[in-house]
N, C-alpha and C positions, 0 to 999 in steps of 0.2 A: 337555658334561657333566662336571663335576669331582666327585670322590669323596673323601670323608674316611673313613679307616679309624680307628675308635675301639677301642682295646684296653682291655677292662674287667678289672681286677685287684684282688685282695686276697690278699697273700701267696702269690704264684705263682712264686717264684724257682726251684723245682725244675722246673716245667714250662717256663719260659722258658730255662732253661739246656739243655734237651733239644730245644726245638723253635723257638726264636725264629728261627733261620736258615731255617727252613722257611716262615716266613710271607712271602708275596710282597708285601713292602712297596712295591715299584716299581709294583705294579698300581694303586695309589691315587695321588691327587695330593697328599694330606695325610695324615699319621699322627700321632695324638695317643694318649696313654694317660690313662685316668681311673682313678685309684687310690683305694681305700676307706681308706687309712692303713696300708699294709703296714709291717711291722716286720722282715721277713726279708731285706731287700736288693732287693726288687722295684724300688723307686723309684730306687735307686742304679743298678741294672742299666739302666734306661731312660736315665738321664742319661749313662752311659757309652756307650750305643749311639746317643745323639743324638736320642732320642724325647722330644718335648715332653710333659711330664707334669703333669696337674692332680690335685692331691690334694683329695679331697672334704673339706669342712668338716663334713659330716654323712654318716655312712655309710648304706648302702642301695643295692641294685641299681637301683631305680627312680630314685633321685637320680643315680646314675652316667649312666644313659641321658639324663637331663635335662641334666646337666653336659656330656655329650658334644654334645648338640644345640646348647646355648648357645655352645659354643666351636668347633664345626666351621665351616669356611669353605667346605666343598663343597656342591654342589647336592644330593648324595646322601650319606647317612651309613650306613656299614657297620659294624655292631656285631659285635665278635669277642672272645670269652673265650679267651685262650691257656692254658687249663688242661689241654689234651690231649683234651677231649671233642670239640671242634669241628675239622673238618678244614681246615686252611689252604689246601689245594688247591681248595677251593670258593670261595674269595674272587674269583678272576678270573671264575668262572662266574656268581656273583651280580651282578658288575659288568656283564657282558655282557647279562644278562637285563635289568638296570635300563635299559639303553640303548634298550629297547623302549618306554620311557615309563611302565611301571607305577609306582604310588605306593609299593607294598611288595612285596618279594620275600623269602619265607622259605625257609631250608633246612629241608626236611621229612624227618623220620625215619620217617614212617609212609606216604608215597606209595610206588608202585612203585619198586623199586630203592633205596629208603631203608632204614635200620636204626638202632634205637636201641641204646645201650649198657646192658644190663641185668646187667652183671657183679656189680654191688653191690645188685641188686634181684631176688633169686631168685623171689620171689612176684609179681614184675611188677606191684607196687602202683603205682609211679610211672608205668609204661608205660600201665596201664589208666586211671589218673587223667588223664594227658595226653590220651588219646583220648576220655575222658568229657567233659572240659570243652571240647574242640575240638568235639565233637558237640553240646554245648549251644548254643555260639555259632551253629552251622550251623542248629540247630532253630529258634531264636528270631529269627535275623536272615537266614535264607535264604542264608547264605554257603556257600562250598564248600571250606573249609579241610580239610587233612588233618593239619596240625600248627600249632595256633594258639598254642602255648606256647613254642616254641623262640625263644631270643633271637638266634640266628645269623641276621641278616637285614639287608637293605639297604633304606633308607627315604628317600623323597624329603623333603628337609628342609622345604620349604614345606608339604607335606601333614601332616608330623609336628607342626609348630607348631600347625596348625589343630586338632589332636586335644585340645589343652589337657590333657595327661596330668598326673596329680598322684599316681600311685601312687609309694610310696617304697621298696617292697621288691621281692620277686620276682613280684608281681602285674604288674609293668609290661608285660611282653609280652602278658599276657592282656588288660589293659586296652587296649593299642594295637590288638589284633585285634578286640575288641569295638566300639570306637569307629570303627575303619576300616570294619567291617561296617555299623554304623549309618549312616555317612556315604556309603556306597556307593563307597568308594575302589577303585581297580583294584589287585588283589592277585593275585600269582602265586607259585608255588613251584617249587624245584628239589629233586630227591632228594639227600639226604646220608647218609653212613654215619658215625654217631656212634662216636667211638673211646673207649677207656678213659681215665678221668681220671688225670692224673699228680700226685703229691704230696699224697696224703691223701684223706680222705673228702670228699663233697659238703658244702657249707656250708648247704644248705637241708634241713630236716627234712621228709620226705615227708608224714607225717600231719598235721603243723601246717600245712603249705602246703595241703593238701586242704581243711582247714577254713577257711582264710583265703580260698582261692579261692571256696568256696561262698558265704561272706558277701559277698565282693567282687562276685560275679556278681549277686547280688540287688540290691546297691546300684547297680550299672550298669544293671540291667534297669529299675528304677523311677526312674532318674535322667532328668530332663528334658533333651532334647537342646539 
């Protein structure tokens, strides 16, 4: 089993300067960066550190996932955003879990021993939204996710290709979880403790994403398999 670690970035130079050396690069067989067109030195940072970098022709988190899939050589693809939220120490744990043969393994913030970062969400709107949309998938597709939204995950490349993902923005993880449940893929989770983001506010607006997720779920619900 060979693993490709895909680093997803858009103007993350502050976080990279602080935590790049903490990322266990050697745990993966291949490392590539997919960048949304950074202007803060992120791309130059990767080049300096010998990381193959693919600059997206079109922005969007969903497109970044697909670029990663199309360019990864490994049997499994591990998506990691080095913005401070995701704990790099969980990368080897995800890889070890993948060796059991699961199609998708997600780092869950909401299972036992997991924790989400709510430092910029005092009303817990994002937290409750994540739990709500996860519960929706479980209700309609009889799945057992505790965190269907987190993008910190490792996925079998062959299974990922069969999902025919087409989400272009932050709905990509949601779509992946829905379609995996539809196709009865084998899914596992490990607990993760989400840390505080480095280098500015989150790029996704919580209320806007809640509306988009609602519309997106209805689209997926009535979409023919």
